[in-house]
TILOMI-101975 format. One record per residue (C-alpha): residue number from 1; residue in three letters; x, y, z. Coordinates in pm, 1 decimal, always signed. Layout:
REC resi resn        X        Y        Z
REC  NUM  Ala        X        Y        Z
...
***
This chain:
REC resi resn        X        Y        Z
REC    1  Met  -2531.4  +3970.6  +4487.5
REC    2  Lys  -2438.6  +4288.8  +4650.1
REC    3  Lys  -2364.7  +4279.8  +5017.8
REC    4  Lys  -2532.3  +4537.9  +5229.8
REC    5  Ile  -2298.8  +4701.8  +5474.2
REC    6  Leu  -2456.9  +4845.7  +5783.5
REC    7  Phe  -2277.3  +5139.7  +5938.2
REC    8  Ile  -2360.2  +5211.8  +6299.4
REC    9  Val  -2281.2  +5567.7  +6382.0
REC   10  Leu  -2261.3  +5665.7  +6746.0
REC   11  Leu  -2322.8  +6033.5  +6794.9
REC   12  Leu  -2195.6  +6182.2  +7112.2
REC   13  Asn  -2330.9  +6514.1  +7219.9
REC   14  Phe  -2016.0  +6643.2  +7380.1
REC   15  Ser  -2187.6  +6959.0  +7494.1
REC   16  Gly  -2397.9  +6742.4  +7724.2
REC   17  Val  -2111.8  +6535.2  +7863.9
REC   18  Leu  -1957.5  +6754.2  +8128.5
REC   19  Ala  -1648.3  +6685.9  +8329.4
REC   20  Gln  -1707.4  +6731.3  +8698.1
REC   21  Asp  -1453.6  +6809.7  +8967.2
REC   22  Thr  -1544.0  +6877.0  +9327.8
REC   23  Phe  -1381.9  +7035.9  +9629.3
REC   24  Lys  -1467.5  +7012.1  +9997.4
REC   25  Thr  -1515.8  +7311.4 +10225.1
REC   26  Met  -1525.4  +7328.6 +10604.1
REC   27  Phe  -1592.7  +7606.5 +10853.9
REC   28  Tyr  -1487.5  +7571.2 +11218.2
REC   29  Asn  -1499.3  +7791.5 +11528.6
REC   30  Leu  -1157.7  +7714.1 +11681.6
REC   31  Leu  -1246.4  +7829.0 +12036.2
REC   32  Asn   -970.6  +8076.5 +12119.7
REC   33  Phe   -686.6  +7888.2 +11956.6
REC   34  Pro   -411.8  +7876.4 +12075.4
REC   35  Leu   -473.7  +8087.7 +12390.3
REC   36  Gln   -724.2  +7835.7 +12527.2
REC   37  Glu   -497.6  +7571.6 +12678.1
REC   38  Pro   -366.8  +7309.0 +12630.2
REC   39  Ala   -272.6  +7432.1 +12282.1
REC   40  Ser    -37.0  +7147.3 +12192.3
REC   41  Ala   -286.4  +6873.8 +12284.4
REC   42  Arg   -567.2  +7059.6 +12108.5
REC   43  Leu   -357.7  +7084.7 +11790.2
REC   44  Asn   -328.3  +6705.7 +11795.1
REC   45  Glu   -708.0  +6680.2 +11820.8
REC   46  Leu   -745.8  +6918.2 +11526.1
REC   47  Glu   -505.0  +6702.3 +11327.3
REC   48  Thr   -733.0  +6401.3 +11384.7
REC   49  Ile  -1035.7  +6599.3 +11265.9
REC   50  Leu   -877.0  +6747.7 +10954.4
REC   51  Thr   -697.5  +6427.9 +10855.6
REC   52  Asp  -1034.7  +6253.9 +10851.6
REC   53  Phe  -1216.8  +6514.2 +10638.7
REC   54  Lys   -926.2  +6661.3 +10436.0
REC   55  Pro  -1087.2  +6994.7 +10340.8
REC   56  Asp   -971.8  +7169.0 +10025.0
REC   57  Leu  -1087.5  +7497.6 +10178.3
REC   58  Phe  -1075.0  +7538.5 +10557.0
REC   59  Met  -1240.4  +7853.4 +10697.0
REC   60  Val  -1201.6  +7943.9 +11064.8
REC   61  Cys  -1287.3  +8196.8 +11332.4
REC   62  Glu  -1164.8  +8250.3 +11691.2
REC   63  Leu   -801.9  +8223.9 +11583.5
REC   64  Asn   -600.4  +8433.4 +11829.5
REC   65  Asn   -262.2  +8507.8 +11674.9
REC   66  Ser    -16.2  +8444.9 +11393.1
REC   67  Ser   +165.1  +8177.6 +11594.9
REC   68  Gly   -153.9  +7974.8 +11614.6
REC   69  Ala   -221.7  +8033.0 +11244.9
REC   70  Asn   +125.1  +7912.9 +11146.8
REC   71  Gly   +101.4  +7614.2 +11380.4
REC   72  Ile   -216.5  +7496.0 +11210.0
REC   73  Leu    -61.3  +7544.2 +10866.0
REC   74  Ser   +249.7  +7344.1 +10960.2
REC   75  Met    +33.9  +7063.7 +11099.5
REC   76  Met   -182.4  +7052.0 +10786.6
REC   77  Gln   +120.7  +7047.6 +10557.2
REC   78  Gln   +283.3  +6766.0 +10752.0
REC   79  Ala    -19.9  +6551.7 +10828.7
REC   80  Ile   -240.4  +6595.0 +10521.8
REC   81  Asn   -105.6  +6777.8 +10217.2
REC   82  Thr   +207.8  +6981.4 +10151.8
REC   83  Asn     +5.8  +7199.2  +9911.1
REC   84  Tyr   -183.0  +7374.6 +10190.9
REC   85  Gln   -132.2  +7748.8 +10218.3
REC   86  Met   -306.9  +8018.5 +10420.0
REC   87  Ala   -414.0  +8375.6 +10352.6
REC   88  Asn   -233.2  +8658.4 +10526.4
REC   89  Phe   -314.1  +8665.4 +10896.4
REC   90  Val   -452.3  +9008.9 +10985.6
REC   91  Leu   -585.4  +9156.6 +11307.3
REC   92  Asn   -940.1  +9281.6 +11345.0
REC   93  Thr   -976.5  +9634.2 +11202.4
REC   94  Ser  -1327.2  +9701.0 +11337.4
REC   95  Asp  -1420.3  +9906.8 +11642.2
REC   96  Asp  -1396.0  +9676.4 +11943.5
REC   97  Ser  -1537.8  +9914.6 +12205.2
REC   98  Ile  -1835.2  +9682.5 +12260.6
REC   99  Gly  -1638.2  +9386.3 +12388.1
REC  100  Asn  -1262.8  +9408.7 +12318.5
REC  101  Gln  -1268.2  +9131.8 +12058.4
REC  102  Asn   -937.5  +9195.3 +11885.9
REC  103  Asp   -809.2  +8852.5 +11992.1
REC  104  Leu  -1064.5  +8668.2 +11774.6
REC  105  Gln   -960.9  +8656.3 +11408.9
REC  106  Asn  -1085.0  +8488.0 +11090.1
REC  107  Leu   -869.6  +8310.2 +10832.0
REC  108  Ile   -875.6  +8058.6 +10547.0
REC  109  Tyr   -645.3  +7770.0 +10456.0
REC  110  Tyr   -660.2  +7625.5 +10105.2
REC  111  Asp   -509.3  +7359.5  +9879.4
REC  112  Ser   -287.7  +7565.9  +9649.8
REC  113  Ser   -299.5  +7296.5  +9381.7
REC  114  Lys   -669.8  +7376.2  +9343.2
REC  115  Phe   -684.8  +7748.6  +9428.9
REC  116  Thr   -486.7  +8066.5  +9386.3
REC  117  Leu   -549.7  +8346.5  +9635.5
REC  118  Glu   -618.1  +8653.0  +9422.6
REC  119  Ser   -694.2  +8906.5  +9697.3
REC  120  Gln   -820.8  +8958.2 +10050.2
REC  121  Thr  -1012.9  +9247.2 +10206.5
REC  122  Glu  -1124.7  +9333.0 +10559.7
REC  123  Val  -1482.1  +9459.1 +10577.0
REC  124  Ser  -1515.6  +9667.7 +10892.1
REC  125  Thr  -1826.6  +9671.9 +11109.8
REC  126  Leu  -1908.1  +9811.1 +11453.3
REC  127  Phe  -1769.9  +9496.1 +11617.6
REC  128  Arg  -1570.7  +9240.2 +11415.2
REC  129  Asp  -1451.1  +9222.6 +11055.9
REC  130  Phe  -1596.5  +9022.5 +10773.6
REC  131  Asn  -1290.1  +8883.9 +10593.3
REC  132  His  -1332.0  +8859.2 +10216.3
REC  133  Tyr  -1102.6  +8631.4 +10015.3
REC  134  Val  -1108.4  +8586.0  +9638.0
REC  135  Leu   -990.5  +8245.0  +9518.2
REC  136  Lys   -934.0  +8150.1  +9155.1
REC  137  Leu   -990.6  +7784.8  +9070.2
REC  138  Asn   -678.7  +7632.7  +8914.0
REC  139  Thr   -864.9  +7477.4  +8623.4
REC  140  Val   -743.9  +7372.5  +8280.3
REC  141  Asn   -933.5  +7665.5  +8124.3
REC  142  Gln   -846.9  +7924.2  +8386.9
REC  143  Ile   -691.2  +8163.7  +8133.4
REC  144  Thr   -980.7  +8166.9  +7887.6
REC  145  Asn  -1256.8  +8101.5  +8141.8
REC  146  Pro  -1143.4  +8191.3  +8493.6
REC  147  Ile  -1371.3  +8094.4  +8782.0
REC  148  Leu  -1350.2  +8315.0  +9090.2
REC  149  Leu  -1496.1  +8210.9  +9425.7
REC  150  Asn  -1559.3  +8485.4  +9681.7
REC  151  Val  -1521.6  +8351.1 +10034.8
REC  152  Ile  -1643.9  +8558.3 +10330.2
REC  153  Val  -1572.5  +8446.7 +10686.8
REC  154  Cys  -1741.9  +8608.2 +10984.6
REC  155  His  -1816.4  +8586.9 +11356.3
REC  156  Leu  -2124.8  +8781.1 +11461.2
REC  157  Lys  -2191.4  +8924.7 +11806.4
REC  158  Ala  -2277.7  +8655.1 +12060.8
REC  159  Ser  -2548.5  +8622.2 +12327.1
REC  160  Ser  -2925.8  +8641.1 +12331.3
REC  161  Gly  -3146.3  +8946.0 +12380.5
REC  162  Thr  -3283.4  +9225.1 +12163.3
REC  163  Asn  -2974.7  +9444.5 +12197.2
REC  164  Asn  -2740.0  +9170.2 +12072.9
REC  165  Gln  -2979.9  +9089.3 +11788.7
REC  166  Gln  -2959.5  +9451.1 +11675.9
REC  167  Leu  -2580.9  +9446.8 +11691.0
REC  168  Arg  -2576.1  +9135.6 +11472.7
REC  169  Leu  -2813.3  +9308.9 +11231.8
REC  170  Gln  -2587.4  +9611.9 +11204.5
REC  171  Met  -2295.4  +9385.1 +11120.5
REC  172  Ala  -2501.5  +9207.6 +10853.0
REC  173  Gln  -2611.8  +9542.8 +10707.2
REC  174  Asp  -2248.6  +9650.5 +10681.3
REC  175  Leu  -2182.2  +9339.3 +10472.8
REC  176  Thr  -2485.2  +9411.4 +10252.6
REC  177  Ser  -2353.5  +9762.0 +10184.2
REC  178  Tyr  -2014.7  +9620.7 +10089.8
REC  179  Leu  -2167.2  +9360.4  +9857.3
REC  180  Asn  -2362.3  +9626.0  +9667.2
REC  181  Gly  -2047.4  +9670.7  +9460.2
REC  182  Phe  -2060.4  +9315.9  +9320.7
REC  183  Ser  -2260.8  +9149.8  +9045.0
REC  184  Asn  -2530.9  +8904.9  +9149.4
REC  185  Ser  -2379.9  +8655.6  +8904.5
REC  186  Glu  -2060.5  +8626.2  +9110.0
REC  187  Tyr  -2005.3  +8323.9  +9331.4
REC  188  Phe  -2004.2  +8370.0  +9709.3
REC  189  Leu  -1967.4  +8155.7 +10019.0
REC  190  Leu  -2057.5  +8307.2 +10355.9
REC  191  Ala  -1920.6  +8099.1 +10642.4
REC  192  Gly  -1918.2  +8180.3 +11008.1
REC  193  Asp  -2046.7  +8161.6 +11360.7
REC  194  Phe  -2366.6  +8364.8 +11322.9
REC  195  Asn  -2479.8  +8325.0 +11687.6
REC  196  Val  -2842.4  +8334.5 +11573.8
REC  197  Tyr  -3114.4  +8139.9 +11753.4
REC  198  Thr  -3373.8  +8134.1 +11474.3
REC  199  Asn  -3402.6  +8212.4 +11104.9
REC  200  Ser  -3639.5  +8499.3 +11194.5
REC  201  Glu  -3358.2  +8696.6 +11361.3
REC  202  Pro  -3297.4  +9027.2 +11182.4
REC  203  Ala  -2933.9  +8947.6 +11090.6
REC  204  Phe  -3027.1  +8616.6 +10927.4
REC  205  Gln  -3315.8  +8781.0 +10746.0
REC  206  Glu  -3070.2  +9041.2 +10618.4
REC  207  Phe  -2849.2  +8770.1 +10468.9
REC  208  Ile  -3139.5  +8600.6 +10285.2
REC  209  Asp  -3317.4  +8920.4 +10174.2
REC  210  Thr  -3396.0  +8880.9  +9802.3
REC  211  Asn  -3378.1  +9257.9  +9756.8
REC  212  Asn  -3004.8  +9252.3  +9826.9
REC  213  Asn  -2751.0  +9256.5  +9547.2
REC  214  Ile  -2612.0  +8926.6  +9680.3
REC  215  Thr  -2875.6  +8701.5  +9835.6
REC  216  Phe  -2758.9  +8406.5 +10045.5
REC  217  Ile  -2935.7  +8073.0 +10081.1
REC  218  Asp  -2910.0  +7786.4 +10327.7
REC  219  Pro  -2785.5  +7475.9 +10139.7
REC  220  Ala  -2915.4  +7259.0 +10424.3
REC  221  Asn  -3265.1  +7404.7 +10370.1
REC  222  Arg  -3335.4  +7378.5 +10744.2
REC  223  Met  -3506.4  +7704.8 +10826.8
REC  224  Gly  -3677.9  +7740.3 +11161.4
REC  225  Ser  -3640.5  +7816.4 +11528.9
REC  226  Trp  -3333.4  +7609.5 +11611.5
REC  227  His  -3258.2  +7700.5 +11972.3
REC  228  Asn  -3321.6  +7412.5 +12211.2
REC  229  Asn  -3546.3  +7247.0 +11951.2
REC  230  Ser  -3472.9  +6876.3 +11909.5
REC  231  Asn  -3639.3  +6879.3 +11565.3
REC  232  Tyr  -3323.7  +7049.1 +11437.1
REC  233  Val  -3067.6  +6824.2 +11605.9
REC  234  Asp  -2926.1  +6728.7 +11261.3
REC  235  Val  -2797.3  +7084.8 +11211.8
REC  236  Phe  -2695.3  +7159.4 +11571.3
REC  237  Thr  -2333.3  +7274.8 +11603.3
REC  238  Gln  -2310.5  +7393.2 +11966.2
REC  239  Ser  -2239.3  +7306.0 +12243.5
REC  240  Thr  -2030.9  +6990.6 +12225.9
REC  241  Arg  -1979.4  +6992.8 +12605.3
REC  242  Thr  -2161.5  +6953.0 +12933.3
REC  243  Ser  -1858.0  +6957.2 +13164.4
REC  244  Thr  -1652.1  +7256.8 +13275.4
REC  245  Gly  -1275.9  +7299.8 +13260.6
REC  246  Leu  -1227.2  +7288.2 +12884.2
REC  247  Gly  -1329.9  +7644.7 +12798.0
REC  248  Gly  -1626.9  +7757.2 +12596.4
REC  249  Thr  -1995.0  +7690.3 +12655.4
REC  250  Thr  -2105.5  +7382.5 +12849.2
REC  251  Gly  -2480.2  +7371.3 +12786.2
REC  252  Gly  -2487.3  +7057.5 +12573.3
REC  253  Phe  -2603.4  +7011.3 +12214.9
REC  254  Asp  -2889.5  +7257.7 +12156.4
REC  255  Asp  -2804.3  +7533.7 +11904.2
REC  256  Arg  -2735.1  +7595.7 +11537.3
REC  257  Phe  -2482.0  +7878.5 +11538.1
REC  258  Asp  -2242.1  +7779.2 +11258.5
REC  259  Phe  -2319.0  +7803.6 +10886.8
REC  260  Ile  -2187.5  +7779.7 +10534.4
REC  261  Met  -2428.7  +7971.6 +10312.7
REC  262  Thr  -2401.6  +8032.3  +9938.8
REC  263  Ser  -2512.7  +8301.3  +9698.6
REC  264  Thr  -2809.7  +8209.6  +9479.6
REC  265  Ser  -2565.5  +8192.4  +9187.1
REC  266  Leu  -2423.0  +7869.6  +9334.1
REC  267  Glu  -2753.0  +7682.9  +9308.2
REC  268  Asn  -2815.0  +7468.7  +8998.0
REC  269  Asn  -2530.6  +7628.6  +8804.4
REC  270  Ala  -2320.4  +7385.3  +8600.4
REC  271  Glu  -2008.7  +7602.9  +8610.6
REC  272  Leu  -2001.8  +7616.0  +8989.2
REC  273  Gln  -2263.1  +7491.4  +9234.2
REC  274  Phe  -2301.1  +7329.9  +9571.6
REC  275  Val  -2370.8  +6959.0  +9559.0
REC  276  Pro  -2727.8  +6891.5  +9678.1
REC  277  Asn  -2749.4  +6713.5 +10015.2
REC  278  Ser  -2375.2  +6759.9 +10076.0
REC  279  Tyr  -2422.2  +7005.5 +10364.7
REC  280  Gln  -2326.2  +6832.0 +10687.7
REC  281  Val  -2236.3  +6907.9 +11046.3
REC  282  Phe  -1913.6  +6713.5 +11093.9
REC  283  Gly  -1942.2  +6491.8 +11401.5
REC  284  Asn  -2322.7  +6512.8 +11417.1
REC  285  Asn  -2481.8  +6167.5 +11380.9
REC  286  Ser  -2835.3  +6317.4 +11371.1
REC  287  Asn  -2917.0  +6118.4 +11682.6
REC  288  Pro  -3220.7  +6276.2 +11856.7
REC  289  Asn  -3086.4  +6151.2 +12190.5
REC  290  Cys  -2792.6  +6390.9 +12147.8
REC  291  Trp  -3010.9  +6688.8 +12239.6
REC  292  Asn  -2853.2  +6862.0 +12543.0
REC  293  Ser  -2580.0  +6594.1 +12563.1
REC  294  Ala  -2202.9  +6605.2 +12511.0
REC  295  Ile  -2094.9  +6507.7 +12159.8
REC  296  Asn  -1866.4  +6230.0 +12291.2
REC  297  Ser  -2146.1  +6063.2 +12488.6
REC  298  Ile  -2327.9  +5744.1 +12390.4
REC  299  Asp  -2636.5  +5959.2 +12327.7
REC  300  Cys  -2460.7  +6110.5 +12024.3
REC  301  Ser  -2343.8  +5781.3 +11871.2
REC  302  Gly  -2424.1  +5676.6 +11515.7
REC  303  Thr  -2287.9  +5529.6 +11195.7
REC  304  Leu  -2145.3  +5845.1 +11037.0
REC  305  Phe  -1893.3  +5960.6 +11298.7
REC  306  Ser  -1693.9  +5736.0 +11526.0
REC  307  Gln  -1634.6  +5769.2 +11897.3
REC  308  Ala  -1269.5  +5865.4 +11828.8
REC  309  Ile  -1369.1  +6153.8 +11598.7
REC  310  Arg  -1630.5  +6277.3 +11846.0
REC  311  Glu  -1374.8  +6265.2 +12128.6
REC  312  Ser  -1140.5  +6488.8 +11929.1
REC  313  Leu  -1423.3  +6727.8 +11845.5
REC  314  His  -1526.7  +6741.5 +12212.3
REC  315  Asn  -1173.5  +6810.6 +12328.5
REC  316  Phe  -1088.8  +7073.2 +12066.9
REC  317  Ser  -1386.3  +7312.1 +12063.0
REC  318  Asp  -1734.4  +7378.5 +12196.8
REC  319  His  -1854.5  +7396.9 +11834.3
REC  320  Leu  -1873.3  +7141.0 +11554.5
REC  321  Pro  -1749.4  +7217.8 +11202.6
REC  322  Val  -1990.1  +7246.7 +10910.6
REC  323  Thr  -1901.5  +7115.1 +10563.9
REC  324  Leu  -2022.3  +7161.0 +10207.2
REC  325  Thr  -1906.3  +7014.9  +9875.8
REC  326  Ile  -1882.6  +7237.3  +9566.4
REC  327  Glu  -1886.6  +7107.7  +9208.9
REC  328  Thr  -1757.3  +7255.1  +8882.6
REC  329  Asn  -1791.9  +7135.9  +8523.6
REC  330  Gln  -1427.3  +7221.8  +8462.6
REC  331  Asn  -1121.9  +7013.7  +8547.4
REC  332  Phe   -854.7  +7109.9  +8795.3
REC  333  Leu   -500.0  +7115.5  +8666.2
REC  334  Ser   -319.4  +6791.2  +8738.0
REC  335  Val    +23.1  +6949.2  +8688.4
REC  336  Pro   +157.0  +7297.3  +8769.4
REC  337  Glu    +69.7  +7558.7  +8509.8
REC  338  Val   +431.8  +7669.9  +8484.5
REC  339  Ser   +724.5  +7430.7  +8514.3
REC  340  Tyr  +1004.3  +7541.1  +8743.2
REC  341  Val  +1250.9  +7393.4  +8986.7
REC  342  Gln  +1072.6  +7371.7  +9320.3
REC  343  Pro  +1285.6  +7495.6  +9610.5
REC  344  Thr  +1364.0  +7212.0  +9852.1
REC  345  Phe  +1578.7  +7194.0 +10161.4
REC  346  Glu  +1720.6  +6932.6 +10394.8
REC  347  Ile  +1908.8  +6899.5 +10721.3
REC  348  Val  +2272.0  +6796.8 +10683.8
REC  349  Gly  +2347.4  +6492.6 +10901.1
REC  350  Thr  +2132.3  +6391.9 +11194.0
REC  351  Asn  +1823.3  +6583.5 +11303.9
REC  352  Met  +1921.6  +6534.3 +11669.2
REC  353  Val  +2123.9  +6850.7 +11731.4
REC  354  Ser  +2251.9  +7042.3 +12032.3
REC  355  Thr  +2440.0  +7353.7 +11918.1
REC  356  Thr  +2421.5  +7420.8 +11544.8
REC  357  Leu  +2194.2  +7309.1 +11262.9
REC  358  Asp  +2318.5  +7285.0 +10903.5
REC  359  Ile  +2061.1  +7326.6 +10626.8
REC  360  Thr  +2112.7  +7301.0 +10250.3
REC  361  Leu  +1884.7  +7423.7  +9971.2
REC  362  Asn  +1874.8  +7293.4  +9613.3
REC  363  Lys  +1834.9  +7652.7  +9496.2
REC  364  Gln  +1777.4  +7991.7  +9647.8
REC  365  Pro  +1406.3  +8078.6  +9629.5
REC  366  Thr  +1332.4  +8398.6  +9445.7
REC  367  Phe  +1021.8  +8482.1  +9646.6
REC  368  Thr  +1131.0  +8432.7 +10005.2
REC  369  Thr  +1430.5  +8556.3 +10200.1
REC  370  Asn  +1391.4  +8363.2 +10523.3
REC  371  Ile  +1370.0  +8019.9 +10677.7
REC  372  Asn  +1143.2  +8006.3 +10982.8
REC  373  Ile  +1167.9  +7775.7 +11283.5
REC  374  Tyr   +857.2  +7695.8 +11491.4
REC  375  Asn   +801.6  +7512.7 +11817.4
REC  376  Thr   +526.3  +7252.7 +11862.4
REC  377  Leu   +278.0  +7526.2 +11961.7
REC  378  Gly   +320.6  +7688.9 +11621.7
REC  379  Gln   +514.5  +7982.3 +11767.6
REC  380  Met   +795.5  +8111.8 +11545.7
REC  381  Val  +1112.0  +8108.8 +11755.4
REC  382  Thr  +1350.9  +8243.9 +11493.5
REC  383  Ser  +1369.9  +8354.4 +11130.4
REC  384  Ile  +1695.9  +8309.0 +10938.3
REC  385  Ser  +1791.0  +8512.7 +10634.2
REC  386  Val  +1876.2  +8302.4 +10328.5
REC  387  Ser  +2194.1  +8424.2 +10161.0
REC  388  Asp  +2345.5  +8097.1 +10038.6
REC  389  Lys  +2248.9  +7738.8  +9961.2
REC  390  Thr  +2416.5  +7623.7 +10282.5
REC  391  Ile  +2304.5  +7776.7 +10612.2
REC  392  Thr  +2435.2  +7719.1 +10964.3
REC  393  Val  +2193.1  +7810.3 +11240.6
REC  394  Asp  +2282.5  +7856.6 +11607.2
REC  395  Ile  +2019.3  +7666.4 +11807.3
REC  396  Ser  +2216.2  +7632.7 +12131.3
REC  397  Tyr  +1984.1  +7874.5 +12311.2
REC  398  Leu  +1669.1  +7673.7 +12235.8
REC  399  Ser  +1504.5  +7457.8 +12499.8
REC  400  Glu  +1504.4  +7082.5 +12453.4
REC  401  Gly  +1221.1  +6956.2 +12235.6
REC  402  Ile  +1085.9  +6920.3 +11883.6
REC  403  Tyr  +1100.0  +7204.0 +11629.6
REC  404  Tyr   +991.7  +7252.8 +11267.5
REC  405  Ile  +1161.0  +7441.5 +10982.4
REC  406  Ser   +956.2  +7586.0 +10697.0
REC  407  Leu  +1005.4  +7789.7 +10381.0
REC  408  Pro   +726.9  +8054.5 +10378.3
REC  409  Asn   +503.5  +8055.5 +10068.8
REC  410  Val   +664.4  +7740.4  +9927.6
REC  411  Asn   +479.8  +7408.9  +9902.2
REC  412  Val   +741.0  +7187.4 +10065.9
REC  413  Gln   +693.1  +6977.1 +10376.1
REC  414  Pro   +841.5  +7130.8 +10692.5
REC  415  Leu  +1147.0  +6958.3 +10839.0
REC  416  Lys  +1156.8  +6835.4 +11196.8
REC  417  Phe  +1455.8  +6840.2 +11429.3
REC  418  Val  +1505.9  +6762.8 +11796.2
REC  419  Lys  +1706.0  +6992.7 +12022.0
REC  420  Val  +1906.1  +6789.9 +12273.9
REC  421  Asn  +2176.2  +6870.6 +12526.7
***
């Protein structure tokens, strides 16, 4: 008798089984950081916020100066992830004759294990720049199939009225003209403080115009007349405050000014797309009682965001951040693409010093020539040329307090030392 052997063959359609990696994005109006005091205390509040969300891409406006930019970077590297880097800090190149706005800058911070900054461009308008950054995803297939994400950060003209609406429109039209040079298949994020009160405003209509080369969409899908309309409390971002003395607007929670929008190419696209229902206003519990209240009040309580987080948001800015998750069917690299000896450094002896500080490096970096020292406000107090693996730094002239040492453009955690008498 012959035995019948049954073979069970499992066929896997590998083309349909897609790996999926995600990254988290956040946009935040920093409210005149660090010129709006108290900068040191506010940086601690920002640390609480960012440590909770841990954005892979952090996009900001109302950043005043390079000291503030470096202070945020140092905090993020120490508190969250040593891989954080930032784009080059640049001053506004646009005509500021309308309102002298050259102290309000845009910038991005990014996890350099997931992204490489390919380029950055300032797009001039009649008022403030659009800042365009091109990030390459550090995926396994980045050589054969590179994925580029275009990130545009902006801050449109503030205030109500027909004249200000027209100024916002002119800024948006300048961006449209710039984007005419790009393919509609390219991937774009547009993040910023739009200062619009309704989706019918000309500037917003310009962004979503389907006749444009790059058409933007609202991932939250919450079109309407937002201003002072409690039906849109779930997407309100401003104002977090009702009391004076902290800077910024104090009108309570009643406006949707802050956005992360995407190009149509990022919708339902397996290679790169925003995750449906991932758009969120960080700190907003969608509590209808929050309308016209302060974000740290009991009226704004809920299950998503704790009292502690809402206190930090209230104390740091008059805006709330907005967040969006992006998904790709490729995998991020788990190890560096090229193996090399990472530059590291350490303080010789104790970090409680009064006159001189001795620093040693395991190797001399080939792409930096300085070691920078920052105070707790993020202000660079000195920059030391690297000429040897052992460096002695005179710090006798520094005031007592805590300082941080960093290697620019190198993913190593800053060192802390305390200046004492």
